[in-house]
N, CA, C, O and the ligand as a Tripos MOL2 file, in Angstrom:
@<TRIPOS>MOLECULE
protein
  249   247    63     0     0
PROTEIN
NO_CHARGES

@<TRIPOS>ATOM
      1 N           0.8440   -1.1910    0.0010 N.3       1 MET1
      2 CA         -0.0010    0.0000    0.0000 C.3       1 MET1
      3 C           0.8770    1.2400   -0.0010 C.2       1 MET1
      4 O           1.6850    1.4680    0.9000 O.2       1 MET1
      5 N           0.6900    2.0120   -1.0200 N.am      2 ASN2
      6 CA          1.4530    3.2530   -1.1040 C.3       2 ASN2
      7 C           0.8830    4.3000   -0.1670 C.2       2 ASN2
      8 O          -0.3260    4.5190   -0.0900 O.2       2 ASN2
      9 N           1.7820    4.9220    0.5260 N.am      3 LYS3
     10 CA          1.3540    6.0080    1.3950 C.3       3 LYS3
     11 C           1.8800    7.3190    0.8350 C.2       3 LYS3
     12 O           3.0850    7.5110    0.6740 O.2       3 LYS3
     13 N           0.9750    8.1860    0.5520 N.am      4 ILE4
     14 CA          1.3800    9.4870    0.0150 C.3       4 ILE4
     15 C           1.6600   10.4260    1.1850 C.2       4 ILE4
     16 O           0.8380   10.5970    2.0850 O.2       4 ILE4
     17 N           2.8090   11.0060    1.1430 N.am      5 ASP5
     18 CA          3.2920   11.7160    2.3250 C.3       5 ASP5
     19 C           2.9230   13.1970    2.3380 C.2       5 ASP5
     20 O           3.7500   14.0610    2.6270 O.2       5 ASP5
     21 N           1.7060   13.4530    2.0280 N.am      6 PHE6
     22 CA          1.2220   14.8090    2.2620 C.3       6 PHE6
     23 C          -0.2660   14.7470    2.5110 C.2       6 PHE6
     24 O          -0.9270   13.7700    2.1600 O.2       6 PHE6
     25 N          -0.7770   15.7680    3.1040 N.am      7 LYS7
     26 CA         -2.2130   15.8360    3.2870 C.3       7 LYS7
     27 C          -2.7310   17.1550    2.7590 C.2       7 LYS7
     28 O          -2.0140   18.1540    2.7030 O.2       7 LYS7
     29 N          -3.9680   17.1340    2.3840 N.am      8 VAL8
     30 CA         -4.5840   18.3330    1.8400 C.3       8 VAL8
     31 C          -5.5360   18.9020    2.8840 C.2       8 VAL8
     32 O          -6.4250   18.2190    3.3910 O.2       8 VAL8
     33 N          -5.3220   20.1400    3.1760 N.am      9 THR9
     34 CA         -6.1740   20.8040    4.1440 C.3       9 THR9
     35 C          -6.9550   21.9120    3.4530 C.2       9 THR9
     36 O          -6.3810   22.8000    2.8220 O.2       9 THR9
     37 N          -8.2160   21.8460    3.5800 N.am     10 THR10
     38 CA         -9.0470   22.8860    2.9810 C.3      10 THR10
     39 C          -9.3150   23.9730    4.0050 C.2      10 THR10
     40 O          -9.7980   23.7200    5.1080 O.2      10 THR10
     41 N          -8.9900   25.1660    3.6090 N.am     11 LYS11
     42 CA         -9.2460   26.2920    4.4970 C.3      11 LYS11
     43 C         -10.0240   27.3520    3.7390 C.2      11 LYS11
     44 O          -9.8130   27.5780    2.5470 O.2      11 LYS11
     45 N         -10.9000   27.9730    4.4400 N.am     12 GLU12
     46 CA        -11.6650   29.0470    3.8140 C.3      12 GLU12
     47 C         -10.7880   30.2640    3.5900 C.2      12 GLU12
     48 O         -10.8670   30.9440    2.5660 O.2      12 GLU12
     49 N          -9.9700   30.5070    4.5610 N.am     13 ASP13
     50 CA         -9.0750   31.6460    4.4300 C.3      13 ASP13
     51 C          -7.6480   31.1580    4.6220 C.2      13 ASP13
     52 O          -7.3660   30.3620    5.5180 O.2      13 ASP13
     53 N          -6.7880   31.6260    3.8050 N.am     14 ILE14
     54 CA         -5.4080   31.1660    3.8580 C.3      14 ILE14
     55 C          -4.5900   32.1570    4.6660 C.2      14 ILE14
     56 O          -4.6020   33.3590    4.3990 O.2      14 ILE14
     57 N          -3.8920   31.6440    5.6410 N.am     15 ALA15
     58 CA         -3.0560   32.5130    6.4510 C.3      15 ALA15
     59 C          -1.7850   32.8460    5.6930 C.2      15 ALA15
     60 O          -1.1050   31.9420    5.2060 O.2      15 ALA15
     61 N          -1.4580   34.0930    5.5860 N.am     16 PRO16
     62 CA         -0.1940   34.4620    4.9500 C.3      16 PRO16
     63 C           0.9840   34.0840    5.8480 C.2      16 PRO16
     64 O           0.8600   34.0360    7.0720 O.2      16 PRO16
     65 N           2.0910   33.8250    5.2360 N.am     17 ILE17
     66 CA          3.2720   33.4300    5.9830 C.3      17 ILE17
     67 C           4.3400   34.5060    5.8360 C.2      17 ILE17
     68 O           4.6300   34.9720    4.7340 O.2      17 ILE17
     69 N           4.9050   34.8800    6.9470 N.am     18 CYS18
     70 CA          5.9790   35.8630    6.9300 C.3      18 CYS18
     71 C           7.1780   35.2980    6.1730 C.2      18 CYS18
     72 O           7.6470   34.2050    6.4930 O.2      18 CYS18
     73 N           7.6780   36.0210    5.1810 N.am     19 PRO19
     74 CA          8.8280   35.5150    4.4180 C.3      19 PRO19
     75 C          10.1280   35.5230    5.2100 C.2      19 PRO19
     76 O          11.1230   34.9430    4.7750 O.2      19 PRO19
     77 N          10.1280   36.1670    6.3530 N.am     20 PHE20
     78 CA         11.3620   36.2850    7.1380 C.3      20 PHE20
     79 C          11.4500   35.2080    8.2160 C.2      20 PHE20
     80 O          12.4380   34.4780    8.2940 O.2      20 PHE20
     81 N          10.4180   35.1150    9.0390 N.am     21 CYS21
     82 CA         10.4750   34.1370   10.1340 C.3      21 CYS21
     83 C           9.5880   32.9290    9.8550 C.2      21 CYS21
     84 O           9.5650   31.9780   10.6370 O.2      21 CYS21
     85 N           8.8500   32.9640    8.7320 N.am     22 GLU22
     86 CA          8.0420   31.8450    8.2740 C.3      22 GLU22
     87 C           6.9770   31.4110    9.2680 C.2      22 GLU22
     88 O           6.5950   30.2410    9.3140 O.2      22 GLU22
     89 N           6.5080   32.3510   10.0530 N.am     23 LYS23
     90 CA          5.3700   32.0540   10.9100 C.3      23 LYS23
     91 C           4.0850   32.3810   10.1600 C.2      23 LYS23
     92 O           4.0470   33.2850    9.3250 O.2      23 LYS23
     93 N           3.0460   31.6370   10.4700 N.am     24 GLU24
     94 CA          1.7540   31.9700    9.9010 C.3      24 GLU24
     95 C           1.2080   33.2080   10.5830 C.2      24 GLU24
     96 O           1.1920   33.3180   11.8090 O.2      24 GLU24
     97 N           0.7720   34.1150    9.7690 N.am     25 LEU25
     98 CA          0.3040   35.3770   10.3110 C.3      25 LEU25
     99 C          -1.2140   35.4010   10.3170 C.2      25 LEU25
    100 O          -1.8520   35.4340    9.2650 O.2      25 LEU25
    101 N          -1.7750   35.3840   11.4910 N.am     26 GLU26
    102 CA         -3.2140   35.5420   11.5800 C.3      26 GLU26
    103 C          -3.5800   37.0130   11.6130 C.2      26 GLU26
    104 O          -4.7400   37.3880   11.4440 O.2      26 GLU26
    105 N          -2.6040   37.8050   11.8270 N.am     27 GLU27
    106 CA         -2.7990   39.2390   11.7860 C.3      27 GLU27
    107 C          -1.4720   39.8760   11.4010 C.2      27 GLU27
    108 O          -0.4030   39.2950   11.5920 O.2      27 GLU27
    109 N          -1.5640   41.0700   10.8590 N.am     28 VAL28
    110 CA         -0.3480   41.8350   10.6480 C.3      28 VAL28
    111 C          -0.5140   43.1610   11.3660 C.2      28 VAL28
    112 O          -1.6300   43.6430   11.5550 O.2      28 VAL28
    113 N           0.5750   43.7260   11.7520 N.am     29 TYR29
    114 CA          0.5130   45.0210   12.3930 C.3      29 TYR29
    115 C           0.6980   46.1010   11.3440 C.2      29 TYR29
    116 O           1.4510   45.9330   10.3850 O.2      29 TYR29
    117 N           0.0170   47.1850   11.5350 N.am     30 ILE30
    118 CA          0.2420   48.3100   10.6500 C.3      30 ILE30
    119 C           0.6090   49.5300   11.4760 C.2      30 ILE30
    120 O           0.1870   49.6830   12.6220 O.2      30 ILE30
    121 N           1.3770   50.3610   10.8830 N.am     31 LYS31
    122 CA          1.7660   51.5950   11.5270 C.3      31 LYS31
    123 C           1.6570   52.6890   10.4790 C.2      31 LYS31
    124 O           2.1390   52.5480    9.3550 O.2      31 LYS31
    125 N           1.0260   53.7630   10.8630 N.am     32 THR32
    126 CA          0.8660   54.8420    9.9100 C.3      32 THR32
    127 C           1.8850   55.9280   10.1980 C.2      32 THR32
    128 O           2.2280   56.2190   11.3440 O.2      32 THR32
    129 N           2.3340   56.4900    9.1500 N.am     33 LYS33
    130 CA          3.3520   57.5080    9.2700 C.3      33 LYS33
    131 C           3.0120   58.6430    8.3120 C.2      33 LYS33
    132 O           2.5580   58.4090    7.1910 O.2      33 LYS33
    133 N           3.2310   59.8490    8.7550 N.am     34 GLY34
    134 CA          2.9400   60.9860    7.8820 C.3      34 GLY34
    135 C           1.7960   61.8090    8.4250 C.2      34 GLY34
    136 O           1.0740   61.3840    9.3270 O.2      34 GLY34
    137 N           1.6470   62.9610    7.8780 N.am     35 LEU35
    138 CA          0.6410   63.8840    8.3700 C.3      35 LEU35
    139 C          -0.7590   63.5200    7.8820 C.2      35 LEU35
    140 O          -1.7440   63.7090    8.5960 O.2      35 LEU35
    141 N          -0.8360   63.0000    6.6680 N.am     36 GLY36
    142 CA         -2.1220   62.5650    6.1690 C.3      36 GLY36
    143 C          -3.0540   63.6760    5.7520 C.2      36 GLY36
    144 O          -4.2580   63.4530    5.6240 O.2      36 GLY36
    145 N          -2.5330   64.8600    5.5370 N.am     37 LEU37
    146 CA         -3.4120   65.9650    5.1620 C.3      37 LEU37
    147 C          -3.6440   65.9910    3.6590 C.2      37 LEU37
    148 O          -4.7830   65.9030    3.2000 O.2      37 LEU37
    149 N          -2.5850   66.1100    2.9050 N.am     38 LEU38
    150 CA         -2.7180   66.1820    1.4500 C.3      38 LEU38
    151 C          -2.1480   64.9580    0.7640 C.2      38 LEU38
    152 O          -2.6460   64.5160   -0.2720 O.2      38 LEU38
    153 N          -1.1200   64.4320    1.3430 N.am     39 THR39
    154 CA         -0.4120   63.3630    0.6530 C.3      39 THR39
    155 C          -0.9380   61.9850    1.0430 C.2      39 THR39
    156 O          -0.5940   60.9940    0.3990 O.2      39 THR39
    157 N          -1.7490   61.9060    2.0660 N.am     40 GLY40
    158 CA         -2.1640   60.5970    2.5550 C.3      40 GLY40
    159 C          -1.1170   60.0500    3.4880 C.2      40 GLY40
    160 O           0.0290   60.5010    3.4970 O.2      40 GLY40
    161 N          -1.5180   59.0740    4.2740 N.am     41 LYS41
    162 CA         -0.5750   58.4740    5.2000 C.3      41 LYS41
    163 C           0.1460   57.3060    4.5510 C.2      41 LYS41
    164 O          -0.4260   56.5510    3.7640 O.2      41 LYS41
    165 N           1.3810   57.1830    4.8940 N.am     42 ASN42
    166 CA          2.0910   55.9630    4.5280 C.3      42 ASN42
    167 C           1.7670   54.9040    5.5680 C.2      42 ASN42
    168 O           1.8880   55.1380    6.7710 O.2      42 ASN42
    169 N           1.3610   53.7570    5.0990 N.am     43 VAL43
    170 CA          1.0380   52.6690    6.0020 C.3      43 VAL43
    171 C           2.1060   51.6000    5.8720 C.2      43 VAL43
    172 O           2.4040   51.1320    4.7730 O.2      43 VAL43
    173 N           2.6710   51.2250    6.9890 N.am     44 VAL44
    174 CA          3.7010   50.1940    7.0000 C.3      44 VAL44
    175 C           3.0980   48.9280    7.6060 C.2      44 VAL44
    176 O           2.5950   48.9430    8.7290 O.2      44 VAL44
    177 N           3.1570   47.8410    6.8490 N.am     45 TYR45
    178 CA          2.6870   46.5530    7.3420 C.3      45 TYR45
    179 C           3.8830   45.7720    7.8460 C.2      45 TYR45
    180 O           4.8840   45.6330    7.1440 O.2      45 TYR45
    181 N           3.7800   45.2650    9.0580 N.am     46 PHE46
    182 CA          4.9090   44.4850    9.5540 C.3      46 PHE46
    183 C           4.4750   43.2840   10.3670 C.2      46 PHE46
    184 O           3.3700   43.2260   10.9060 O.2      46 PHE46
    185 N           5.3740   42.3420   10.4360 N.am     47 CYS47
    186 CA          5.1220   41.0770   11.1060 C.3      47 CYS47
    187 C           5.1030   41.2770   12.6260 C.2      47 CYS47
    188 O           6.0080   41.9090   13.1710 O.2      47 CYS47
    189 N           4.0830   40.7480   13.3170 N.am     48 PRO48
    190 CA          4.0190   40.8860   14.7720 C.3      48 PRO48
    191 C           5.0580   40.0330   15.5010 C.2      48 PRO48
    192 O           5.3020   40.2400   16.6890 O.2      48 PRO48
    193 N           5.6600   39.0930   14.8120 N.am     49 TYR49
    194 CA          6.6150   38.2020   15.4720 C.3      49 TYR49
    195 C           8.0440   38.7320   15.3860 C.2      49 TYR49
    196 O           8.7630   38.7940   16.3840 O.2      49 TYR49
    197 N           8.4390   39.1130   14.1650 N.am     50 CYS50
    198 CA          9.8280   39.5220   13.9980 C.3      50 CYS50
    199 C           9.9600   41.0070   13.6480 C.2      50 CYS50
    200 O          11.0660   41.5330   13.5310 O.2      50 CYS50
    201 N           8.8290   41.6620   13.4840 N.am     51 SER51
    202 CA          8.7930   43.1060   13.2170 C.3      51 SER51
    203 C           9.4220   43.5150   11.8930 C.2      51 SER51
    204 O           9.6770   44.6990   11.6720 O.2      51 SER51
    205 N           9.6730   42.5610   11.0180 N.am     52 LYS52
    206 CA         10.1770   42.9130    9.6990 C.3      52 LYS52
    207 C           9.0410   43.5010    8.8740 C.2      52 LYS52
    208 O           7.8840   43.1050    9.0080 O.2      52 LYS52
    209 N           9.3860   44.4310    8.0400 N.am     53 VAL53
    210 CA          8.3830   45.1030    7.2250 C.3      53 VAL53
    211 C           7.9610   44.2070    6.0600 C.2      53 VAL53
    212 O           8.7940   43.7280    5.2900 O.2      53 VAL53
    213 N           6.6690   43.9970    5.9520 N.am     54 LEU54
    214 CA          6.1400   43.1550    4.8880 C.3      54 LEU54
    215 C           5.7740   43.9570    3.6570 C.2      54 LEU54
    216 O           5.7690   43.4390    2.5400 O.2      54 LEU54
    217 N           5.4680   45.2220    3.8690 N.am     55 GLY55
    218 CA          5.1020   46.0360    2.7200 C.3      55 GLY55
    219 C           4.6850   47.4160    3.1830 C.2      55 GLY55
    220 O           4.4230   47.6490    4.3630 O.2      55 GLY55
    221 N           4.6320   48.3090    2.2390 N.am     56 VAL56
    222 CA          4.1660   49.6430    2.5280 C.3      56 VAL56
    223 C           3.0610   50.0170    1.5550 C.2      56 VAL56
    224 O           3.0180   49.5480    0.4180 O.2      56 VAL56
    225 N           2.1900   50.8540    2.0230 N.am     57 GLY57
    226 CA          1.0900   51.2720    1.1750 C.3      57 GLY57
    227 C           0.6820   52.6780    1.5650 C.2      57 GLY57
    228 O           1.2990   53.3310    2.4060 O.2      57 GLY57
    229 N          -0.3720   53.1060    0.9250 N.am     58 GLN58
    230 CA         -0.8660   54.4390    1.2250 C.3      58 GLN58
    231 C          -2.2950   54.3590    1.6780 C.2      58 GLN58
    232 O          -3.1000   53.6110    1.1240 O.2      58 GLN58
    233 N          -2.5960   55.1190    2.6690 N.am     59 SER59
    234 CA         -3.9650   55.1970    3.1240 C.3      59 SER59
    235 C          -4.4770   56.6100    2.9520 C.2      59 SER59
    236 O          -3.8170   57.5840    3.3110 O.2      59 SER59
    237 N          -5.6590   56.6930    2.3990 N.am     60 ARG60
    238 CA         -6.2520   58.0200    2.1970 C.3      60 ARG60
    239 C          -7.1720   58.3870    3.3550 C.2      60 ARG60
    240 O          -7.8060   59.4420    3.3490 O.2      60 ARG60
    241 N          -7.2360   57.5180    4.3320 N.am     61 MET61
    242 CA         -8.1020   57.8220    5.4800 C.3      61 MET61
    243 C          -7.4920   58.9610    6.3000 C.2      61 MET61
    244 O          -6.2900   58.9920    6.5600 O.2      61 MET61
    245 N          -8.3380   59.8680    6.6850 N.am     62 ALA62
    246 CA         -7.8530   61.0200    7.4330 C.3      62 ALA62
    247 C          -7.4750   60.6070    8.8460 C.2      62 ALA62
    248 O          -7.0420   61.4430    9.6380 O.2      62 ALA62
    249 ZN          8.0890   37.5230   10.7140 Zn       63 ZN63
@<TRIPOS>BOND
     1     1     2 1
     2     2     3 1
     3     3     4 2
     4     3     5 am
     5     5     6 1
     6     6     7 1
     7     7     8 2
     8     7     9 am
     9     9    10 1
    10    10    11 1
    11    11    12 2
    12    11    13 am
    13    13    14 1
    14    14    15 1
    15    15    16 2
    16    15    17 am
    17    17    18 1
    18    18    19 1
    19    19    20 2
    20    19    21 am
    21    21    22 1
    22    22    23 1
    23    23    24 2
    24    23    25 am
    25    25    26 1
    26    26    27 1
    27    27    28 2
    28    27    29 am
    29    29    30 1
    30    30    31 1
    31    31    32 2
    32    31    33 am
    33    33    34 1
    34    34    35 1
    35    35    36 2
    36    35    37 am
    37    37    38 1
    38    38    39 1
    39    39    40 2
    40    39    41 am
    41    41    42 1
    42    42    43 1
    43    43    44 2
    44    43    45 am
    45    45    46 1
    46    46    47 1
    47    47    48 2
    48    47    49 am
    49    49    50 1
    50    50    51 1
    51    51    52 2
    52    51    53 am
    53    53    54 1
    54    54    55 1
    55    55    56 2
    56    55    57 am
    57    57    58 1
    58    58    59 1
    59    59    60 2
    60    59    61 am
    61    61    62 1
    62    62    63 1
    63    63    64 2
    64    63    65 am
    65    65    66 1
    66    66    67 1
    67    67    68 2
    68    67    69 am
    69    69    70 1
    70    70    71 1
    71    71    72 2
    72    71    73 am
    73    73    74 1
    74    74    75 1
    75    75    76 2
    76    75    77 am
    77    77    78 1
    78    78    79 1
    79    79    80 2
    80    79    81 am
    81    81    82 1
    82    82    83 1
    83    83    84 2
    84    83    85 am
    85    85    86 1
    86    86    87 1
    87    87    88 2
    88    87    89 am
    89    89    90 1
    90    90    91 1
    91    91    92 2
    92    91    93 am
    93    93    94 1
    94    94    95 1
    95    95    96 2
    96    95    97 am
    97    97    98 1
    98    98    99 1
    99    99   100 2
   100    99   101 am
   101   101   102 1
   102   102   103 1
   103   103   104 2
   104   103   105 am
   105   105   106 1
   106   106   107 1
   107   107   108 2
   108   107   109 am
   109   109   110 1
   110   110   111 1
   111   111   112 2
   112   111   113 am
   113   113   114 1
   114   114   115 1
   115   115   116 2
   116   115   117 am
   117   117   118 1
   118   118   119 1
   119   119   120 2
   120   119   121 am
   121   121   122 1
   122   122   123 1
   123   123   124 2
   124   123   125 am
   125   125   126 1
   126   126   127 1
   127   127   128 2
   128   127   129 am
   129   129   130 1
   130   130   131 1
   131   131   132 2
   132   131   133 am
   133   133   134 1
   134   134   135 1
   135   135   136 2
   136   135   137 am
   137   137   138 1
   138   138   139 1
   139   139   140 2
   140   139   141 am
   141   141   142 1
   142   142   143 1
   143   143   144 2
   144   143   145 am
   145   145   146 1
   146   146   147 1
   147   147   148 2
   148   147   149 am
   149   149   150 1
   150   150   151 1
   151   151   152 2
   152   151   153 am
   153   153   154 1
   154   154   155 1
   155   155   156 2
   156   155   157 am
   157   157   158 1
   158   158   159 1
   159   159   160 2
   160   159   161 am
   161   161   162 1
   162   162   163 1
   163   163   164 2
   164   163   165 am
   165   165   166 1
   166   166   167 1
   167   167   168 2
   168   167   169 am
   169   169   170 1
   170   170   171 1
   171   171   172 2
   172   171   173 am
   173   173   174 1
   174   174   175 1
   175   175   176 2
   176   175   177 am
   177   177   178 1
   178   178   179 1
   179   179   180 2
   180   179   181 am
   181   181   182 1
   182   182   183 1
   183   183   184 2
   184   183   185 am
   185   185   186 1
   186   186   187 1
   187   187   188 2
   188   187   189 am
   189   189   190 1
   190   190   191 1
   191   191   192 2
   192   191   193 am
   193   193   194 1
   194   194   195 1
   195   195   196 2
   196   195   197 am
   197   197   198 1
   198   198   199 1
   199   199   200 2
   200   199   201 am
   201   201   202 1
   202   202   203 1
   203   203   204 2
   204   203   205 am
   205   205   206 1
   206   206   207 1
   207   207   208 2
   208   207   209 am
   209   209   210 1
   210   210   211 1
   211   211   212 2
   212   211   213 am
   213   213   214 1
   214   214   215 1
   215   215   216 2
   216   215   217 am
   217   217   218 1
   218   218   219 1
   219   219   220 2
   220   219   221 am
   221   221   222 1
   222   222   223 1
   223   223   224 2
   224   223   225 am
   225   225   226 1
   226   226   227 1
   227   227   228 2
   228   227   229 am
   229   229   230 1
   230   230   231 1
   231   231   232 2
   232   231   233 am
   233   233   234 1
   234   234   235 1
   235   235   236 2
   236   235   237 am
   237   237   238 1
   238   238   239 1
   239   239   240 2
   240   239   241 am
   241   241   242 1
   242   242   243 1
   243   243   244 2
   244   243   245 am
   245   245   246 1
   246   246   247 1
   247   247   248 2
@<TRIPOS>SUBSTRUCTURE
     1 MET1         2 RESIDUE 1 A MET
     2 ASN2         6 RESIDUE 1 A ASN
     3 LYS3        10 RESIDUE 1 A LYS
     4 ILE4        14 RESIDUE 1 A ILE
     5 ASP5        18 RESIDUE 1 A ASP
     6 PHE6        22 RESIDUE 1 A PHE
     7 LYS7        26 RESIDUE 1 A LYS
     8 VAL8        30 RESIDUE 1 A VAL
     9 THR9        34 RESIDUE 1 A THR
    10 THR10       38 RESIDUE 1 A THR
    11 LYS11       42 RESIDUE 1 A LYS
    12 GLU12       46 RESIDUE 1 A GLU
    13 ASP13       50 RESIDUE 1 A ASP
    14 ILE14       54 RESIDUE 1 A ILE
    15 ALA15       58 RESIDUE 1 A ALA
    16 PRO16       62 RESIDUE 1 A PRO
    17 ILE17       66 RESIDUE 1 A ILE
    18 CYS18       70 RESIDUE 1 A CYS
    19 PRO19       74 RESIDUE 1 A PRO
    20 PHE20       78 RESIDUE 1 A PHE
    21 CYS21       82 RESIDUE 1 A CYS
    22 GLU22       86 RESIDUE 1 A GLU
    23 LYS23       90 RESIDUE 1 A LYS
    24 GLU24       94 RESIDUE 1 A GLU
    25 LEU25       98 RESIDUE 1 A LEU
    26 GLU26      102 RESIDUE 1 A GLU
    27 GLU27      106 RESIDUE 1 A GLU
    28 VAL28      110 RESIDUE 1 A VAL
    29 TYR29      114 RESIDUE 1 A TYR
    30 ILE30      118 RESIDUE 1 A ILE
    31 LYS31      122 RESIDUE 1 A LYS
    32 THR32      126 RESIDUE 1 A THR
    33 LYS33      130 RESIDUE 1 A LYS
    34 GLY34      134 RESIDUE 1 A GLY
    35 LEU35      138 RESIDUE 1 A LEU
    36 GLY36      142 RESIDUE 1 A GLY
    37 LEU37      146 RESIDUE 1 A LEU
    38 LEU38      150 RESIDUE 1 A LEU
    39 THR39      154 RESIDUE 1 A THR
    40 GLY40      158 RESIDUE 1 A GLY
    41 LYS41      162 RESIDUE 1 A LYS
    42 ASN42      166 RESIDUE 1 A ASN
    43 VAL43      170 RESIDUE 1 A VAL
    44 VAL44      174 RESIDUE 1 A VAL
    45 TYR45      178 RESIDUE 1 A TYR
    46 PHE46      182 RESIDUE 1 A PHE
    47 CYS47      186 RESIDUE 1 A CYS
    48 PRO48      190 RESIDUE 1 A PRO
    49 TYR49      194 RESIDUE 1 A TYR
    50 CYS50      198 RESIDUE 1 A CYS
    51 SER51      202 RESIDUE 1 A SER
    52 LYS52      206 RESIDUE 1 A LYS
    53 VAL53      210 RESIDUE 1 A VAL
    54 LEU54      214 RESIDUE 1 A LEU
    55 GLY55      218 RESIDUE 1 A GLY
    56 VAL56      222 RESIDUE 1 A VAL
    57 GLY57      226 RESIDUE 1 A GLY
    58 GLN58      230 RESIDUE 1 A GLN
    59 SER59      234 RESIDUE 1 A SER
    60 ARG60      238 RESIDUE 1 A ARG
    61 MET61      242 RESIDUE 1 A MET
    62 ALA62      246 RESIDUE 1 A ALA
    63 ZN63       249 GROUP 0 **** ****
């Protein structure tokens, strides 16, 4: 009997994995920087485990 050495797990939502510490991220931390008046805020997404920056974006929220 052949045993296939993997299993398939069905998930509704896929947890992203930090590329640095390879932990599954159920949440990411964000930090906003900037005045946010005309230019919008810079939003920094970072890993809650190792604090490495995962990405940056812009938020137009005041
Ligand atoms: Zn990490």
